[in-house]
C-alpha positions in Angstrom: 66.9 -6.2 -24.4 63.4 -7.3 -24.9 62.7 -6.2 -28.4 59.5 -4.7 -29.8 57.1 -7.2 -28.3 57.9 -8.0 -24.7 58.4 -11.6 -23.9 57.3 -13.2 -20.6 61.0 -13.8 -19.7 61.6 -10.1 -20.0 58.6 -9.4 -17.7 59.9 -11.8 -15.2 63.4 -10.3 -15.3 62.0 -6.8 -14.6 59.8 -8.1 -11.8 62.7 -10.0 -10.2 64.9 -6.9 -10.2 62.1 -4.7 -8.7 61.3 -7.3 -6.1 65.0 -7.7 -5.1 65.3 -3.9 -4.9 62.3 -3.6 -2.6 63.4 -6.6 -0.5 66.9 -5.0 -0.1 65.1 -2.1 1.8 63.3 -4.5 4.2 66.3 -6.9 4.7 68.7 -3.9 5.1 70.9 -5.5 2.4 72.5 -2.4 1.1 75.0 -4.5 -1.0 72.2 -6.1 -3.0 70.6 -2.7 -3.4 73.8 -1.2 -4.8 74.3 -4.2 -7.1 71.0 -3.5 -8.8 71.6 0.2 -9.6 73.3 1.9 -12.4 76.2 4.2 -11.3 73.9 7.3 -11.6 70.2 7.1 -11.1 67.2 9.4 -11.3 65.1 9.7 -8.2 61.7 11.2 -7.9 60.3 11.8 -4.4 58.0 14.7 -5.5 54.9 12.9 -4.3 56.4 12.1 -0.9 58.6 15.1 -0.1 57.7 17.7 -2.7 61.3 17.7 -4.0 61.8 17.8 -7.8 63.3 14.7 -9.5 67.1 14.7 -9.7 70.0 12.6 -10.6 72.1 11.1 -7.8 75.1 8.8 -7.6 73.9 5.2 -6.7 76.4 5.1 -3.8 75.0 8.3 -2.4 71.4 7.0 -2.8 72.3 3.7 -0.9 74.0 5.6 1.8 71.1 8.0 2.3 68.6 5.1 2.4 70.8 3.1 4.8 71.1 6.1 7.2 67.4 6.9 7.1 66.0 3.4 7.3 68.5 1.3 9.3 66.6 1.8 12.6 63.2 1.0 11.1 61.5 -2.3 10.3 59.9 -1.8 6.9 57.7 -3.7 4.5 57.6 -2.7 0.9 55.1 -4.3 -1.5 54.6 -3.8 -5.2 51.3 -4.5 -6.9 49.6 -4.0 -10.2 52.8 -4.0 -12.3 52.3 -2.7 -15.8 55.4 -3.2 -17.8 56.0 -1.6 -21.3 59.4 -2.4 -22.8 61.2 -0.8 -25.7 64.5 -1.8 -27.2 66.8 -0.3 -24.6 64.5 0.6 -21.7 61.3 -0.3 -19.9 58.5 1.8 -18.3 57.1 0.2 -15.2 54.0 1.5 -13.4 53.3 0.0 -10.0 51.4 0.6 -6.9 53.8 0.7 -4.0 52.8 0.1 -0.4 55.3 0.8 2.3 55.0 0.2 6.0 57.4 1.5 8.6 57.5 0.4 12.2 59.3 2.3 15.0 62.3 0.6 16.7 61.4 -1.8 19.5 60.9 -0.3 22.9 59.0 -1.1 26.1 56.0 0.9 24.9 55.6 -1.5 22.0 56.0 -4.7 24.1 52.5 -5.8 23.2 52.9 -5.2 19.5 53.5 -8.1 17.2 55.8 -7.3 14.3 56.2 -9.7 11.5 59.8 -10.0 10.5 60.6 -10.0 6.7 61.9 -13.3 5.4 63.5 -14.3 2.1 63.6 -17.4 0.0 66.1 -18.2 -2.7 65.0 -20.0 -5.8 67.6 -21.5 -8.1 67.1 -23.2 -11.4 
C-alpha cells in the first residue's frame, strides 16, 4: 500500500517488480515470472494480436509464454514509466520495447547476439 501520495519507495517497488517480470521473459525464468503474478491476471494483447482483453490463470499464462518464447532470444525494455498509485492499486504507463531473435542456425553464423545478463543487489 502506498497511500494517497506515492512515496519513492513505492515507486521503486513497482519498478522492481516490473523489471523482474520483463527479465523473467529474457532469462526464461518461468518460476520468477509465476512468483510475481496473482493467481488470476488480466491480459490485454489487443494492440499486438487484436484479441480482446481477458482474465487468465497465472499458471496458464506462464505456460503459454514459456511455450511461445522458449526457442527465442528476447530483450524486453521498459522506458518512460509513469506510476500513479491509489490505496490498493497502481496504474503504470510504460513504453515497452521488445526484440526477438530467431534460434541460432548456420545462416546466422555471422550475427552477433548479445546475451541477457542479470545482477543481484542486496541491501
